[in-house]
N, C-alpha and C positions, 0 to 999 in steps of 0.2 A: 361520544365514544372515546375511551381512553386510548392513547397512542401505543401503549405497551400491552402485550399479552404474554402469558407464560406458555412455554413449550417444553415437553418432556424429552430428555435426551438420555441415552444409555452410553456411559463412558466406555470407549473402546480399550481403555487401559486397565481399569479395575472392575468394569461392568456394573458400577453403581448407577442407578437411575436418579436423575436430578432434573430440576426445572431451570430454564434459562429464559431471560426476558428477550422478546423480539419486538420489532416495530411494525405496526400494521402497514400494509402497502400504501394506503391512502395518505400516510404521513411521511412517505419517502421521497416526495417531490421536492427537489432542490429549488430554491428561489434564484440561485445563480451558481455558476460553476467555474472554477479556474481552468486554465488551459491544460493542466495535467489531471483533470477530472475530480479535483477536490471540491465537494459540494458544500453549500451553505443553506441552512434551513431556518425559516422564520416562524415555525410552528411550535418552538419550545423544546423539540426533541431532535437529537442528531442520530440518525440511524447508524452511523459509523461507530458510535459508542457501544453498540450491542452486537457487533459482528462476531466477537470472540466468545466461545462457550467455555466455561471453566468448571471442571468437576470439583465440588467442595470436598470430596473424600480424598482424592489423590493429587489434585491440582492440575491434572492434564488439561491443557488449553489448546483449542483449535478453532478453525473456522469451518464452514461447510465445504471448503475447497481442500481440506486436509485429508488425511488417511481415512479409509473406511474400516481398516483392520490393522492391528499391530502384531508383528511376530514376537517371539520370546526375546530375541536380541534387541529389538526396539524398546520393549518394555523394560528390560534390564538397563539399557542406556538411559531411558527416561528416569527411572527410580534412582539410579546412581547420581544423576546430575541435579534432579529437582524433587522427585517424589519422596525421597527419604527424609527431606527436611521440610516437607509441606506442613503448614500451620493450620490448615482447615478453614481458610477464608472462603466466604461465599459472595458471589457477585450477582445474585438474582435481584430483581427489582430495579428501581431507577439507579443509574450510574452517574457519578460526577465525572468531570474531565480527568481528574486524577485517577479514578478507578478505571476508566477506559484505557488510560495509558498503561496502568498496571497489567490489565488483561492482554493488551497487545504485546508488551514486552515478555510476559509469561508465555504467550503463544509463540513468540520468536524463539525463546529458549527451548521450548518444547519441540518446535520444528527442527531446530539445530541438533538437539539430542537424539532425535529419532530418524535423522537423515531424510527430511522432507525435500521435495523437489525445489529447485531454485525459483521456479515461478511462484510457489507458495511463500517462500522466504522473501522474495522481491516485493510481493504484495503487502506483507506485514511491515516491512521496512518503509514502504511508501506511505502506508497508513499512519505509521508512527510519525513520519515527517509532517503529514497533514495535521496531526494532533498538536504538534509543536507550532505549526502555522496558525492554528486557531488561537493559541496562547500568545502569539507574537514573538516567539523565541526564534529569531532568525538563525542564530548560531547552531542550535540543535537541529533545526529544520534542514539547514544546508548539510549538516553532518549526515543525517539519515537519508537525505536525497542522494548523496554521494554513495552511500551503502546500497541503496535501492538501485541506482544506476548500474553499479558493478554487477548486481545480481541479474538485472534485466539483460545486460550484455551476455552474461553466461547463458541465460535462457535462449537468447537469439542464436548463440553459437551451437547450442546443444539441441534445441527444439524448434528453431525458427521455421523450418520447412512445414511442420505440422500445425503451426499456430496461425493466428491472424497477423501476418507479417507487418501489414501497414500500421496497425495500431501499436504494435510492439516497437517498431522502428520510430514511429512518431514519439512515443514515450521516451525512448532513448535520446532522441534529439532534443525534446523539451526539457528533460532533466539536465542534459548538458547545458542548455541555455540558462537554466535557473541557477546552476552553480558557477556560471561565468565562463564555461568552456564553449565559446561561441563558434569558433572554427569547427569544432567537432560537431556541434549542433547542426551547422549548415550541411555538413557531410551527410548526416542521417536524414535530414529533411529532403535533400536533393535526391537521395536514393529512392525515396518513395515517389517523388514527382517524376523521376526519369525512368522508373521501372515499368515497362509496358505491360507486364503481367499482373500488376496490381490494379484492381478494378474498384477499389473502395473509394468512391468519389468524396465522401465526407473527410476521410483521412488525407486524401490528396489535397483537398482544399485547405485543411487545417495546416498541413505542412507548408503549403505556399504562403499562407498568412504568417506563420511563425518564422519562416525564412525571411520574409520581408521585415518582420519585427527585429530579427537579429541584425539585418543590414542597417536598420535605423539605429539600433543600440550601438553598433560598432561605429557608425558615423558620429553619433553623439559623444562617444568615448574619445574618438580621435579629435573632435573639435574642442573637447575639454582639456586637451593637452597630453593625451596618451596615458592617462592615469590607469591604475589597476582596474580590471574588470570586476564588477560586483554583481552578485546574483540578483535577478529580478524576481519580484513577487507578484507580478501582474497576473 
């Protein structure tokens, strides 16, 4: 069985029907996963490469978490920033790492031009950081982890009550740890552990583990002579 299959999509911007490649569920099992949920796959196909759908007609790019409908103002904003200069590229079929990066950055620009929610933008920024991690580009990974962190904090401030607080707070703590903001990381991990209203045992356990890891990292840094903190990629 081939890992990819074609799915029909109707563009919510220009109403063109196009096909996009998706990964079959049986090929989405990660062989391992980083602490911020970045997955690694041994079966030759990375599902993260196929999350973004790109309309070949107008270039509108989004994930399934994006808008279901655009109003006229959003369409105008999109065409002014992206659609008017779209070159008619197609991303159906198998994607390279470079093409996957192009689709995510296009989706990010699309989300920003249409006023998408911070949670959507945060997810796109985080995925872009993962793509740089796959490539071993630590500088760009850290840059986009920082962008994603800022967006996740905005999500917490605006939507935290209605979301899975524990997972969101864990992510904020973990991204702080990864960019070297260890004291801030401890603050977020401790919030989850000490909040009696949080019943998510898996996230509480993960926060305790990462809290301990931060303490070990801070101890190692201190023993090394108090050098500058460096982002971890564990």
